[in-house]
MARDREN-332514 format. One record per residue (C-alpha): residue number from 1; y, z, x. Coordinates in nm, 4 decimals. Layout:
<atoms>
+-----+----------+----------+----------+
: seq :        Y :        Z :        X :
+-----+----------+----------+----------+
: NUM :        Y :        Z :        X :
...
+-----+----------+----------+----------+
</atoms>
This chain:
<atoms>
+-----+----------+----------+----------+
: seq :        Y :        Z :        X :
+-----+----------+----------+----------+
:   1 :  -0.4317 :  -3.0700 :  -2.6580 :
:   2 :  -0.5781 :  -3.1005 :  -2.9831 :
:   3 :  -0.4289 :  -2.7950 :  -3.1017 :
:   4 :  -0.0537 :  -2.9407 :  -3.0222 :
:   5 :  -0.1653 :  -3.2744 :  -3.1838 :
:   6 :  -0.2577 :  -3.0933 :  -3.5202 :
:   7 :   0.0410 :  -2.8888 :  -3.5183 :
:   8 :   0.4099 :  -3.0854 :  -3.6091 :
:   9 :   0.6119 :  -3.1421 :  -3.9850 :
:  10 :   0.2710 :  -3.1949 :  -4.1310 :
:  11 :   0.0149 :  -2.9743 :  -3.9879 :
:  12 :  -0.3286 :  -3.1257 :  -3.9866 :
:  13 :  -0.6602 :  -2.9311 :  -3.9857 :
:  14 :  -0.8167 :  -2.9259 :  -3.6214 :
:  15 :  -1.1033 :  -3.0331 :  -3.7582 :
:  16 :  -0.9725 :  -3.3468 :  -3.8773 :
:  17 :  -0.7788 :  -3.4044 :  -3.5600 :
:  18 :  -1.0942 :  -3.4110 :  -3.3569 :
:  19 :  -1.2704 :  -3.6171 :  -3.6289 :
:  20 :  -0.9916 :  -3.9197 :  -3.5987 :
:  21 :  -0.9787 :  -3.8889 :  -3.2180 :
:  22 :  -1.3425 :  -3.9222 :  -3.1582 :
:  23 :  -1.3565 :  -4.1952 :  -3.4536 :
:  24 :  -1.1108 :  -4.3939 :  -3.2376 :
:  25 :  -1.3093 :  -4.3491 :  -2.8929 :
:  26 :  -1.6094 :  -4.4838 :  -3.0584 :
:  27 :  -1.7798 :  -4.1953 :  -3.0705 :
:  28 :  -1.8259 :  -4.1542 :  -3.4420 :
:  29 :  -1.6465 :  -3.8897 :  -3.5968 :
:  30 :  -1.4999 :  -3.8714 :  -3.9718 :
:  31 :  -1.2512 :  -4.1784 :  -4.0899 :
:  32 :  -0.9451 :  -3.9720 :  -4.2390 :
:  33 :  -0.6536 :  -4.0438 :  -4.4721 :
:  34 :  -0.4680 :  -4.3670 :  -4.3289 :
:  35 :  -0.1665 :  -4.1408 :  -4.3170 :
:  36 :  -0.3327 :  -3.8846 :  -4.1159 :
:  37 :  -0.4515 :  -4.1174 :  -3.8861 :
:  38 :  -0.1334 :  -4.2862 :  -3.8273 :
:  39 :   0.0327 :  -3.9709 :  -3.7475 :
:  40 :  -0.2714 :  -3.8135 :  -3.5183 :
:  41 :  -0.3347 :  -4.1365 :  -3.3443 :
:  42 :  -0.0406 :  -4.3309 :  -3.3204 :
:  43 :   0.2339 :  -4.0677 :  -3.2794 :
:  44 :   0.1061 :  -3.7347 :  -3.1788 :
:  45 :  -0.1971 :  -3.8516 :  -2.9582 :
:  46 :  -0.0248 :  -4.0283 :  -2.7197 :
:  47 :   0.2854 :  -3.7890 :  -2.7025 :
:  48 :   0.0823 :  -3.5145 :  -2.6048 :
:  49 :  -0.1115 :  -3.7126 :  -2.3426 :
:  50 :   0.2138 :  -3.8252 :  -2.1905 :
:  51 :   0.3734 :  -3.4952 :  -2.1784 :
:  52 :   0.0434 :  -3.3469 :  -1.9931 :
:  53 :   0.1044 :  -3.6710 :  -1.7476 :
:  54 :   0.4435 :  -3.5958 :  -1.6787 :
:  55 :   0.3881 :  -3.1994 :  -1.6292 :
:  56 :   0.0881 :  -3.3001 :  -1.3799 :
:  57 :   0.2773 :  -3.5595 :  -1.2036 :
:  58 :   0.6058 :  -3.3261 :  -1.1404 :
:  59 :   0.3859 :  -2.9915 :  -1.0807 :
:  60 :   0.2335 :  -3.2059 :  -0.7937 :
:  61 :   0.5274 :  -3.3605 :  -0.6419 :
:  62 :   0.7057 :  -2.9939 :  -0.6515 :
:  63 :   0.3648 :  -2.8733 :  -0.4517 :
:  64 :   0.3904 :  -3.1613 :  -0.1748 :
:  65 :   0.7809 :  -3.1561 :  -0.1194 :
:  66 :   0.7829 :  -2.7753 :  -0.0846 :
:  67 :   0.5472 :  -2.8172 :   0.1945 :
:  68 :   0.6705 :  -3.1499 :   0.3442 :
:  69 :   1.0752 :  -3.0348 :   0.3610 :
:  70 :   0.9571 :  -2.6900 :   0.4258 :
:  71 :   1.1607 :  -2.5540 :   0.1582 :
:  72 :   1.0009 :  -2.3217 :  -0.0943 :
:  73 :   1.3140 :  -2.4133 :  -0.3352 :
:  74 :   1.2766 :  -2.8097 :  -0.3084 :
:  75 :   1.1409 :  -3.0006 :  -0.6235 :
:  76 :   1.0982 :  -3.3479 :  -0.7242 :
:  77 :   1.4676 :  -3.3887 :  -0.7797 :
:  78 :   1.5782 :  -3.3170 :  -0.4313 :
:  79 :   1.5591 :  -3.6511 :  -0.2911 :
:  80 :   1.8150 :  -3.7844 :  -0.5542 :
:  81 :   1.4972 :  -3.9506 :  -0.7398 :
:  82 :   1.6252 :  -3.8381 :  -1.0800 :
:  83 :   2.0038 :  -3.8972 :  -1.0276 :
:  84 :   1.9217 :  -4.2462 :  -0.9273 :
:  85 :   1.6700 :  -4.2918 :  -1.2308 :
:  86 :   1.9437 :  -4.1350 :  -1.4625 :
:  87 :   2.2265 :  -4.4022 :  -1.3456 :
:  88 :   1.9526 :  -4.7039 :  -1.3854 :
:  89 :   1.8876 :  -4.5862 :  -1.7612 :
:  90 :   2.2469 :  -4.5126 :  -1.8476 :
:  91 :   2.3393 :  -4.8566 :  -1.7294 :
:  92 :   2.1107 :  -5.0087 :  -1.9687 :
:  93 :   2.1812 :  -4.7685 :  -2.3042 :
:  94 :   2.5590 :  -4.8052 :  -2.2286 :
:  95 :   2.6190 :  -5.1943 :  -2.0760 :
:  96 :   2.3468 :  -5.3927 :  -2.2357 :
:  97 :   2.1615 :  -5.3923 :  -2.5795 :
:  98 :   1.8494 :  -5.2094 :  -2.4242 :
:  99 :   1.8330 :  -5.4750 :  -2.1108 :
: 100 :   1.9376 :  -5.5341 :  -1.7995 :
: 101 :   1.8312 :  -5.8537 :  -1.6166 :
: 102 :   1.5147 :  -5.8201 :  -1.8520 :
: 103 :   1.4705 :  -5.4665 :  -1.7419 :
: 104 :   1.4224 :  -5.1902 :  -2.0582 :
: 105 :   1.5200 :  -4.8374 :  -1.9851 :
: 106 :   1.2012 :  -4.7016 :  -1.8518 :
: 107 :   1.1798 :  -5.0251 :  -1.5815 :
: 108 :   1.5623 :  -4.9732 :  -1.4809 :
: 109 :   1.5462 :  -4.5610 :  -1.4550 :
: 110 :   1.2393 :  -4.6618 :  -1.2019 :
: 111 :   1.3889 :  -4.9176 :  -1.0214 :
: 112 :   1.7458 :  -4.6341 :  -0.9838 :
: 113 :   1.5115 :  -4.4004 :  -0.8603 :
: 114 :   1.3454 :  -4.6541 :  -0.6084 :
: 115 :   1.6706 :  -4.7286 :  -0.4919 :
: 116 :   1.7829 :  -4.3435 :  -0.4288 :
: 117 :   1.4755 :  -4.2848 :  -0.2428 :
: 118 :   1.5329 :  -4.5622 :  -0.0251 :
: 119 :   1.9122 :  -4.4433 :   0.0461 :
: 120 :   1.7626 :  -4.0992 :   0.1203 :
: 121 :   1.5124 :  -4.2162 :   0.3522 :
: 122 :   1.7497 :  -4.4259 :   0.5690 :
: 123 :   2.0048 :  -4.1432 :   0.6155 :
: 124 :   1.7000 :  -3.8796 :   0.6457 :
: 125 :   1.6039 :  -4.0450 :   0.9722 :
: 126 :   1.7225 :  -3.9137 :   1.2984 :
: 127 :   1.5996 :  -4.0759 :   1.6026 :
: 128 :   1.3807 :  -4.2941 :   1.3992 :
: 129 :   1.1895 :  -3.9963 :   1.2888 :
: 130 :   1.2448 :  -3.8457 :   0.9027 :
: 131 :   1.3812 :  -3.5160 :   0.9410 :
: 132 :   1.3297 :  -3.2635 :   0.6723 :
: 133 :   1.6775 :  -3.0760 :   0.6732 :
: 134 :   1.8571 :  -3.4317 :   0.6721 :
: 135 :   1.6147 :  -3.5454 :   0.3957 :
: 136 :   1.7417 :  -3.2378 :   0.1777 :
: 137 :   2.1159 :  -3.2988 :   0.2642 :
: 138 :   2.0874 :  -3.6736 :   0.1940 :
: 139 :   1.9256 :  -3.5919 :  -0.1269 :
: 140 :   2.1837 :  -3.3893 :  -0.2237 :
: 141 :   2.4709 :  -3.6410 :  -0.1406 :
: 142 :   2.3221 :  -3.9269 :  -0.3023 :
: 143 :   2.2001 :  -3.7484 :  -0.6243 :
: 144 :   2.5771 :  -3.6547 :  -0.6521 :
: 145 :   2.6767 :  -4.0050 :  -0.5556 :
: 146 :   2.4562 :  -4.1241 :  -0.8565 :
: 147 :   2.5497 :  -3.8577 :  -1.0897 :
: 148 :   2.9280 :  -3.9576 :  -1.0732 :
: 149 :   2.8575 :  -4.3013 :  -1.1561 :
: 150 :   2.6370 :  -4.1829 :  -1.4404 :
: 151 :   2.9123 :  -3.9537 :  -1.5277 :
: 152 :   3.1943 :  -4.2409 :  -1.5546 :
: 153 :   2.9420 :  -4.4491 :  -1.7806 :
: 154 :   2.8758 :  -4.1687 :  -1.9953 :
: 155 :   3.2694 :  -4.1339 :  -2.0298 :
: 156 :   3.2841 :  -4.5227 :  -2.1981 :
: 157 :   2.9935 :  -4.4723 :  -2.4184 :
: 158 :   2.9995 :  -4.4752 :  -2.8042 :
: 159 :   2.9026 :  -4.1408 :  -2.9745 :
: 160 :   2.5752 :  -4.2927 :  -3.0444 :
: 161 :   2.4787 :  -4.4258 :  -2.6795 :
: 162 :   2.6090 :  -4.0782 :  -2.5797 :
: 163 :   2.3761 :  -3.8962 :  -2.7690 :
: 164 :   2.0777 :  -4.1504 :  -2.6676 :
: 165 :   2.1849 :  -4.0708 :  -2.3081 :
: 166 :   2.1974 :  -3.7177 :  -2.3425 :
: 167 :   1.8431 :  -3.6726 :  -2.4821 :
: 168 :   1.7017 :  -3.9086 :  -2.2363 :
: 169 :   1.8658 :  -3.7153 :  -1.9294 :
: 170 :   1.7382 :  -3.3916 :  -2.0606 :
: 171 :   1.3898 :  -3.5297 :  -2.1156 :
: 172 :   1.1432 :  -3.6433 :  -2.3695 :
: 173 :   0.8057 :  -3.7864 :  -2.4757 :
: 174 :   0.9281 :  -3.8236 :  -2.8354 :
: 175 :   0.9202 :  -4.2006 :  -2.7989 :
: 176 :   0.5647 :  -4.2222 :  -2.6344 :
: 177 :   0.3421 :  -4.5305 :  -2.7105 :
: 178 :  -0.0422 :  -4.5958 :  -2.5690 :
: 179 :   0.1401 :  -4.9067 :  -2.4235 :
: 180 :   0.2818 :  -4.6902 :  -2.1531 :
: 181 :   0.0031 :  -4.4663 :  -2.0425 :
: 182 :  -0.2336 :  -4.6617 :  -1.8629 :
: 183 :   0.0227 :  -4.7011 :  -1.5620 :
: 184 :   0.1656 :  -4.3915 :  -1.5606 :
: 185 :  -0.1944 :  -4.2243 :  -1.5993 :
: 186 :  -0.2981 :  -4.4678 :  -1.2844 :
: 187 :  -0.0277 :  -4.3563 :  -1.0972 :
: 188 :  -0.0517 :  -3.9861 :  -1.1764 :
: 189 :  -0.4153 :  -3.9626 :  -1.1094 :
: 190 :  -0.4459 :  -4.1792 :  -0.8168 :
: 191 :  -0.1454 :  -4.0328 :  -0.6479 :
: 192 :  -0.2917 :  -3.6595 :  -0.7348 :
: 193 :  -0.6258 :  -3.7587 :  -0.5761 :
: 194 :  -0.4829 :  -3.9183 :  -0.2580 :
: 195 :  -0.2242 :  -3.5877 :  -0.1998 :
: 196 :  -0.5248 :  -3.3604 :  -0.2598 :
: 197 :  -0.7233 :  -3.5442 :   0.0406 :
: 198 :  -0.4009 :  -3.4372 :   0.2220 :
: 199 :  -0.4656 :  -3.0817 :   0.1808 :
: 200 :  -0.5646 :  -2.9702 :   0.5338 :
: 201 :  -0.2862 :  -3.1662 :   0.6850 :
: 202 :  -0.0423 :  -3.0071 :   0.4243 :
: 203 :  -0.1803 :  -2.6820 :   0.5382 :
: 204 :  -0.1279 :  -2.7387 :   0.8897 :
: 205 :   0.2660 :  -2.8296 :   0.8276 :
: 206 :   0.2984 :  -2.4832 :   0.6670 :
: 207 :   0.2197 :  -2.3567 :   1.0241 :
: 208 :   0.5229 :  -2.5852 :   1.1501 :
: 209 :   0.5391 :  -2.9232 :   1.3228 :
: 210 :   0.4421 :  -2.7831 :   1.6770 :
: 211 :   0.1097 :  -2.6506 :   1.5652 :
: 212 :   0.0246 :  -2.8941 :   1.3236 :
: 213 :   0.1075 :  -3.1203 :   1.6064 :
: 214 :  -0.1447 :  -2.9426 :   1.8053 :
: 215 :  -0.4155 :  -2.9632 :   1.5746 :
: 216 :  -0.3893 :  -3.3191 :   1.5755 :
: 217 :  -0.1614 :  -3.4157 :   1.3252 :
: 218 :   0.0503 :  -3.7077 :   1.3334 :
: 219 :   0.3628 :  -3.4851 :   1.1789 :
: 220 :   0.6219 :  -3.7966 :   1.1413 :
: 221 :   0.3840 :  -4.0481 :   0.9915 :
: 222 :   0.2058 :  -3.7832 :   0.7520 :
: 223 :   0.5817 :  -3.6884 :   0.6196 :
: 224 :   0.6818 :  -4.0292 :   0.5440 :
: 225 :   0.3847 :  -4.1024 :   0.3663 :
: 226 :   0.3632 :  -3.7812 :   0.1548 :
: 227 :   0.7123 :  -3.8367 :   0.0608 :
: 228 :   0.6523 :  -4.2063 :  -0.0604 :
: 229 :   0.3471 :  -4.0435 :  -0.2402 :
: 230 :   0.5553 :  -3.7989 :  -0.3942 :
: 231 :   0.8604 :  -4.0234 :  -0.5084 :
: 232 :   0.6490 :  -4.2582 :  -0.6302 :
: 233 :   0.4839 :  -4.0231 :  -0.8634 :
: 234 :   0.8331 :  -3.8565 :  -0.9466 :
: 235 :   1.0109 :  -4.1858 :  -1.0412 :
: 236 :   0.7086 :  -4.3096 :  -1.2662 :
: 237 :   0.7301 :  -3.9912 :  -1.4695 :
: 238 :   1.0972 :  -3.9724 :  -1.4675 :
: 239 :   1.1247 :  -4.3200 :  -1.5823 :
: 240 :   0.9087 :  -4.2517 :  -1.8753 :
: 241 :   1.0112 :  -3.9210 :  -1.9762 :
: 242 :   1.3663 :  -3.8728 :  -1.8583 :
: 243 :   1.5007 :  -3.5915 :  -1.6587 :
: 244 :   1.2870 :  -3.2346 :  -1.6881 :
: 245 :   1.4083 :  -2.9797 :  -1.4707 :
: 246 :   1.2259 :  -2.6668 :  -1.3344 :
: 247 :   0.8753 :  -2.7751 :  -1.3831 :
: 248 :   0.8210 :  -2.9121 :  -1.0146 :
: 249 :   0.9955 :  -2.5873 :  -0.8658 :
: 250 :   0.8173 :  -2.3431 :  -1.0939 :
: 251 :   0.4696 :  -2.4418 :  -1.1461 :
: 252 :   0.3767 :  -2.4652 :  -0.7755 :
: 253 :   0.4905 :  -2.0921 :  -0.7044 :
: 254 :   0.3229 :  -1.9733 :  -1.0221 :
: 255 :  -0.0034 :  -2.1600 :  -0.9151 :
: 256 :   0.0667 :  -2.0192 :  -0.5811 :
: 257 :   0.0916 :  -1.6487 :  -0.6676 :
: 258 :  -0.2168 :  -1.6761 :  -0.8592 :
: 259 :  -0.4600 :  -1.8655 :  -0.6399 :
: 260 :  -0.2811 :  -1.8740 :  -0.2848 :
: 261 :  -0.1329 :  -2.1412 :  -0.0775 :
: 262 :  -0.4387 :  -2.3397 :   0.0427 :
: 263 :  -0.3396 :  -2.6847 :  -0.0863 :
: 264 :  -0.7159 :  -2.7953 :  -0.1165 :
: 265 :  -0.6948 :  -2.5667 :  -0.4444 :
: 266 :  -0.3328 :  -2.5612 :  -0.4934 :
: 267 :  -0.2836 :  -2.9324 :  -0.5907 :
: 268 :  -0.5719 :  -2.9774 :  -0.8440 :
: 269 :  -0.4672 :  -2.6559 :  -1.0405 :
: 270 :  -0.0938 :  -2.7018 :  -0.9744 :
: 271 :  -0.1440 :  -3.0548 :  -1.1818 :
: 272 :  -0.3811 :  -2.8546 :  -1.4733 :
: 273 :  -0.1207 :  -2.5666 :  -1.4951 :
: 274 :   0.1611 :  -2.8093 :  -1.5067 :
: 275 :  -0.0270 :  -3.0570 :  -1.7648 :
: 276 :  -0.0671 :  -2.7356 :  -1.9630 :
: 277 :   0.2802 :  -2.6214 :  -1.9569 :
: 278 :   0.4497 :  -2.9159 :  -2.0344 :
: 279 :   0.2138 :  -2.9964 :  -2.3527 :
: 280 :   0.3203 :  -2.6319 :  -2.4589 :
: 281 :   0.6912 :  -2.7310 :  -2.3887 :
: 282 :   0.6827 :  -3.0385 :  -2.5704 :
: 283 :   0.4914 :  -2.8557 :  -2.8728 :
: 284 :   0.7896 :  -2.5720 :  -2.9094 :
: 285 :   1.0325 :  -2.8682 :  -2.8991 :
: 286 :   0.9157 :  -3.0120 :  -3.2221 :
: 287 :   0.8876 :  -2.6930 :  -3.3783 :
: 288 :   1.1042 :  -2.4386 :  -3.3361 :
: 289 :   1.3861 :  -2.6153 :  -3.4947 :
: 290 :   1.2326 :  -2.8497 :  -3.7457 :
: 291 :   1.3216 :  -3.0937 :  -3.8519 :
: 292 :   1.5276 :  -3.1062 :  -3.5392 :
: 293 :   1.3881 :  -3.1792 :  -3.2156 :
: 294 :   1.5045 :  -3.0144 :  -2.8582 :
: 295 :   1.4993 :  -3.2192 :  -2.5407 :
: 296 :   1.2313 :  -3.0796 :  -2.2839 :
: 297 :   1.4433 :  -3.0170 :  -2.0180 :
: 298 :   1.6453 :  -2.7500 :  -2.2626 :
: 299 :   1.3395 :  -2.5375 :  -2.2890 :
: 300 :   1.2221 :  -2.6093 :  -1.9348 :
: 301 :   1.5597 :  -2.4544 :  -1.7888 :
: 302 :   1.5476 :  -2.1908 :  -2.0544 :
: 303 :   1.2034 :  -2.0634 :  -1.9068 :
: 304 :   1.2611 :  -2.1663 :  -1.5715 :
: 305 :   1.5977 :  -2.0304 :  -1.4699 :
: 306 :   1.4693 :  -1.6654 :  -1.5305 :
: 307 :   1.1257 :  -1.7276 :  -1.3469 :
: 308 :   1.3650 :  -1.8999 :  -1.0531 :
: 309 :   1.5958 :  -1.5567 :  -1.0465 :
: 310 :   1.3052 :  -1.3544 :  -1.0369 :
: 311 :   1.1677 :  -1.5584 :  -0.7452 :
: 312 :   1.4485 :  -1.4980 :  -0.5622 :
: 313 :   1.4395 :  -1.1321 :  -0.6412 :
: 314 :   1.0775 :  -1.1074 :  -0.5259 :
: 315 :   1.0625 :  -1.3282 :  -0.2556 :
: 316 :   1.3116 :  -1.1988 :   0.0352 :
: 317 :   1.1939 :  -1.4490 :   0.2556 :
: 318 :   1.4452 :  -1.6937 :   0.0835 :
: 319 :   1.7226 :  -1.4386 :   0.1528 :
: 320 :   1.7360 :  -1.6754 :   0.4915 :
: 321 :   1.7728 :  -2.0169 :   0.3246 :
+-----+----------+----------+----------+
</atoms>
């Protein structure tokens, strides 16, 4: 993370970066040139921290959803959360001056994500219980419905609005501010710890509902609770960073290949790898085409799609899906 802070349009020595960060954290450190201090502390550090939080959140959500819906191809957007958040954000960008009913882009995106999740939950119930297959199909249907509405709004947008919409939908942490970090940090850290505490029960879910029930797990209540936590986590990070694909699909599989499927280890390790991965992707997004900046979703798709194809080729059990 310190390396990512030091590299940019202006490269700052790593020692100066440490000095500035330590100075602001109250641990001493050397004071620096005011311009460097502004770059490091007000622009790059919150951006890198937000990238780490978003990467960790998406990776943890991916791990949980792949277990809960019993589908190795599930990712944090399988419940239509991304489409709902996009519709909320695009409504604000295209129909108002950045606020709708007092909501900003991030707040409207989170509200849209909540609406999408509620619809999917209502449609995914069968006999008063959540059914994994119905949840996935409901998520796909709701996602396409919201995507259609978003596409219509894009057709009505001005060129300036359309550029903002596309950049947001492809994901970016360029506008990160310190004021955004406390809430995101609390949600990501709390949800990750809470989900990690369910590690044994997630392991039981992998054996199937009948086996989990025989082990004393209330499968239906557990599945509903885990989906709520994963949806809250996904909606929060999407609201501040936009739509960033493939992180929640790729990182869980990558960590699982290296360390195994025990969720007690998998969840914290996926959070760490996801954080590192998105920090690196964000660094590339602002350096590979200087002075222009690429949306994060372009690079995550560039890396994620080949991995996805490799996974399909390697894992013959996916042929039955």
